[in-house]
C-alpha positions, 0 to 999 in steps of 0.5 A: 051211238055205239050200236046205231046203224049210224055209228060210222057216220058218227065216227066220221064226224069225230074224225073230221079235222076241227079246222074244217068244222069251224071254217066259214062257208064260201057264200057271201052275205048281204043285208038285202037278202034273206039267203042264209050264209051260216053253215050247219054245225058238225052236229047238224051235219050229222043230223042232216045226213041221218034224217035224209038217209031215213027219208031215202033222200040220198043217192048212197046208203050211208050206213054202208059207207065206211068212216074213211069214205064218209069223211069226204061227205061230212066235211061239207060246209054249207047252210041247209038251204044249199044242201036242200037245193043240191038234193032237189035240183041236180038230177043226176045219178050217182054214177053220172055225177061227174056230169055236174062238173060240165053242167057249169058253163065255162066263162072265158071272161072270168078266166081271162078278164077277172070277171066276178059274176056272183052276188052270193055264190050259191049253187043256183047262181053258179049254174045260172052264171057259169064259171071257171074250173074252180067253180065247176069243181066247187059245184060238182064236189059240194052238190055230190056231198049233199047227196051223200056221195064222197067227193074231193076237190083236186088241184094241180099244174100242167102245160096249160097252167093251174087247174081244178077238178074232182074225184068222186066215189061213183060206186061203193068200190071205185073212185073216179076222176072228172074234169082233169083233162089229162093233168097228173099232179093233182092234190087234195086236202084230206078232211081228217088232218088237212094234209095235202095228198096226191089224188092217187091215194083215192084213185088207187081204188080203181085197182082191183088188187087194193079196192073195195072192202080191203082198202076201206079196212086199211084206211080205217086202220090208218085213221085209227093210227092217226088218233093213236099218234095224236094221243102219243101212243106209238105202240098202238099206232104201229099195231094199226099200221101193221094191220093196214099193210095186212088188210091191203098189202098191195096198197102203199099207204100202210107201208109208207106210214109204217116206215115213218114210225119204224125204229132205225134198223140196220142198213141191210134191213133198210135195203131189203125193205126198199127192194121189196117196195120197188118190186111190189110197186114196179108198175106204179112208179109214183110210189117210188117216192116212198122208197126214195125217202127211205134211201135218202134218210137211212141208206145213203148216209151209210153208203159211198157217194158214187154208189148213191149217184149210180142208184139215183140215176138208175131210178130216174131212168126207170121213172122216165121209162114207166111214166112217159107223160106221167107224174111231173112232180116225181120227175122233178123230185128225182132230178133234185135228188141227183142234184143234192147228191152232187152238192154233198160232194161239192160238185157245182159244175155237175149240178149245172150240167145236170140242170142244163140237160134236164131243162133241155129234156123236159122243156116240152113239159112246161110244169116240169121245166118251171119246177127245174128252173126254180130248183136250179136257181136255189143251188146258184142263187148266191153266185150272181154270174151263175144266176145270169148263166142259168137265165141264159140257158133257161131262155134258150130252152124256153124259146126253142121248145116252150114258146109258141104262137098258139091262140090258146089263152091258157097255154099262152098264160102258162108260157108268159108266167115262165117268161116272167120267171126268167126275167126275174132270174135275169134281174137277180143276175144283174141284167135289168135291161134284159129283164125289162125287155122280157117283161114288156114282151110278156105283157104284150103277149098276154094282152094279145091273148085276150083279144076277142074275149068280151065280158058277158052281160 
């Protein structure tokens, strides 16, 4: 349908990863019910949105959305009955669709006691029975898609453990996050290739310098570059990536992909490129990760170790200054870069000192502390005495800065998870008695945290 007003919708369907198109619905089948659990085929999804648009039954004008945006609509995997329910029963505006998340009553018995209140997992049942964050996000994201609103299911980790929330394109130019409650390490699966992406790749649309038509155009170029790479036409892919950087020069997406495709230039060219990226994105420290990868692969191997170590320490200091309570995943990744450089020089004592300091510095950010413990263990895992020393250090920082007497079930659950990991390190270090003691205490704390929580009828 090359000249049809629905050509963007058709292209979005064509660009959808086949694994999504063939994935099963989350609805549960039952021999005693007439509820359909068979999701629409991709062709039926196309026909559905074309039909609903012509009948003016959607909350967006899908003829004005780009293929890149429509990818986050056509990846819906539901039967027609669920899609019709979402259109008719959820009375929200496009701008107010974030409210669909909080429409679902939170159930502590599902979170703490593992209660499963669902027979079929339909929208109506989730609305009637309530649920936890994953159910709230599922409901908000999928009802949005059924109404033509691009949406993404986002997950991440933080001080209160794993969480799920949503990103919604609430206007034609702006993505918004709902239900994140301050979490900053959210990722979603991109419907074009099922690759995990940080939510900032969507939320950057809130930045007026890169949003709207320019960002849409850049994303379309990136999608075309994907197709050219898949068909082994790297020269064509590079043309598309260069076009993406020109369409939205303030967005890192095109730059990142272009770097991955570039032929290997001289050291001076790489250093110039990294300097430019750091300067251009100095107010958005999460994109320092892109420059870091260029340094690790192309610059560090051609420079002396002391210079590399100095540069990495400087970047971490800058990251800490500009993010404060920001991207936890980038913080732990930056520390690992320092450790890798130390290990390249055989400086095991330096690695131990780095992680001792880092665990102390980040002990109040439980998700960072947990990541650092895992990294530290990987470096010392072959030395039982070093593992035991690491376990002692981790327990000391944990007791001082993480362990609390909080009555917050989720906070205690996160603390207990870290405590059990420390017990595992003690066990690997040969102190099974200590490991058993920590696990026993963890079980007791988790049991106490559930007191007062009752199953709903």
